C-alpha positions in Angstrom: 148.4 124.9 119.1 150.2 121.8 120.0 154.0 122.5 120.6 154.7 118.9 121.4 157.3 117.3 118.9 156.2 114.6 116.8 157.4 110.9 117.2 159.9 111.7 114.1 161.0 114.9 115.2 161.7 113.6 118.8 163.9 111.0 117.3 165.5 113.2 114.8 166.4 115.8 117.5 167.8 113.4 119.7 169.8 112.0 117.1 171.2 115.3 116.2 172.0 116.4 119.9 173.7 113.2 120.6 175.7 113.4 117.3 176.8 117.2 118.2 178.0 115.9 121.7 180.5 113.2 120.2 184.1 113.5 121.3 185.7 113.3 118.2 189.1 112.9 119.7 187.7 109.6 121.5 186.0 108.1 118.4 188.1 109.7 115.8 187.3 106.9 113.2 183.5 106.4 113.2 182.7 105.2 109.9 178.9 104.1 110.0 175.7 104.6 111.8 173.4 101.8 112.9 169.6 102.3 112.8 168.5 98.9 114.3 164.9 98.5 114.6 163.6 95.4 116.8 160.4 94.3 118.3 160.4 93.6 122.1 158.8 93.5 125.3 159.3 95.8 128.2 157.1 97.4 131.2 155.2 100.6 131.3 155.6 102.8 134.3 152.6 100.8 135.8 154.4 97.8 135.6 152.4 96.5 132.5 153.8 94.5 129.9 154.0 96.1 126.6 155.1 95.5 123.3 157.4 97.7 121.3 157.1 97.1 117.5 160.4 98.2 115.5 161.4 100.2 118.7 164.9 102.2 117.3 168.2 101.8 119.0 171.3 103.9 117.3 174.9 103.1 117.6 177.9 103.6 115.4 181.0 101.4 114.9 184.8 102.6 114.8 187.3 101.6 112.3 189.3 100.4 115.5 186.8 98.1 116.8 186.1 96.7 113.3 190.0 95.9 112.9 190.0 94.1 116.2 186.8 92.3 115.2 188.3 90.6 111.7 189.8 87.6 113.5 186.4 86.7 115.0 184.3 87.1 111.4 184.6 85.2 108.5 186.2 88.2 106.3 187.1 91.5 107.2 184.0 92.7 105.3 181.7 90.9 107.8 183.5 92.4 110.8 183.0 95.8 109.1 179.1 95.7 107.9 177.7 93.0 110.3 176.1 94.3 113.5 177.1 91.4 115.4 180.5 92.4 115.2 180.0 96.2 116.0 179.9 98.1 119.3 177.1 97.1 121.3 176.7 100.6 122.8 173.4 102.3 121.9 173.6 105.7 122.2 169.8 106.6 121.6 166.8 104.6 122.0 163.2 105.2 121.2 161.2 104.6 123.2 163.9 105.1 125.8 164.0 103.2 129.0 164.5 104.4 132.6 165.4 101.9 134.9 163.9 99.2 133.1 160.2 101.0 132.1 159.6 102.6 129.2 159.7 106.5 129.3 156.0 107.2 129.7 156.1 110.5 127.3 158.0 108.4 124.8 155.6 105.7 124.8 152.6 108.2 124.5 154.4 109.8 121.5 155.1 106.6 120.0 151.6 105.2 120.5 149.9 108.6 119.0 152.2 108.7 116.1 151.2 105.1 115.0 147.6 105.9 115.5 147.8 108.9 113.0 149.5 106.7 110.6 146.1 104.8 109.7 148.0 101.3 109.0 147.1 97.9 110.0 148.7 96.2 113.0 151.1 94.3 110.0 152.0 97.5 108.4 153.4 98.9 111.7 157.0 97.9 111.6 157.2 98.9 107.7 155.6 102.7 108.5 158.2 102.8 111.5 161.1 101.7 109.1 159.9 104.5 106.6 160.0 107.1 109.4 163.5 106.1 110.3 164.7 106.3 106.7 163.3 109.9 106.8 165.3 110.7 109.6 168.3 109.2 108.1 168.2 111.1 104.8 167.3 114.1 106.9 170.5 113.8 108.7 172.4 113.4 105.3 170.3 116.4 103.6 171.1 118.7 106.4 174.8 117.8 106.9 174.6 116.8 110.3 177.4 114.0 110.1 179.7 116.3 107.9 179.3 118.9 110.6 180.6 116.8 113.6 182.9 114.1 111.8 183.8 116.3 108.8 182.7 113.5 106.5 179.6 111.7 105.6 179.2 108.3 106.5 176.5 105.7 105.7 173.4 104.9 108.2 172.7 101.0 107.9 168.7 100.6 108.7 168.3 97.0 109.8 166.9 94.6 112.0 169.3 91.6 113.3 168.4 89.5 110.2 169.3 92.1 107.6 165.8 91.9 105.8 164.7 93.5 102.5 162.7 96.5 104.4 165.9 97.4 105.9 167.8 97.2 103.2 165.5 99.3 101.1 165.3 101.8 103.8 169.3 101.9 104.0 169.2 102.5 100.1 167.0 105.2 100.0 168.1 107.3 102.8 171.9 107.3 101.9 173.7 108.6 99.0 174.8 105.9 96.8 178.5 106.6 97.0 178.6 105.9 100.8 176.9 102.6 100.4 179.3 101.1 97.6 181.4 99.0 100.2 178.2 98.2 102.4 176.4 97.1 99.2 179.3 94.7 98.0 178.9 92.7 101.4 175.2 92.6 101.2 
């Protein structure tokens, strides 16, 4: 019996553990999570260049940081919902990086999961984003954010361009009531 976590389970466990570890006194005003997916290049443990398609970086933003960014943005709503104005401190990455190289176990799980999806190369990003949306939905369904923050907050699934793929995933993964303000901006 294989007891290794799947790619989705591994990310979910990391996100849940991170959320439960947050010091809500330090960050009492978290209002949204970011699930940023992007393609980039890194080195594996042997020094080989590898392409990580739609890797995930999870972060959050706070109302106090948003308020400090309003003057830099074209509007208050842009400062609140455009990731360019958010705290740029990822709390989780998948696959994660250790000293500039990709964690070999994460990379193995990432590659194995993609191989099991039976998708063409041009469908890998969509398949990964669907996985991230399932994780976000599960966080809501299991009340993980409410347990730590005493409230539910939206999880924005996006790339740097806020394309339709991320928008569709965001709409599917979140309760509609959480997205009213966000959708008014986008």
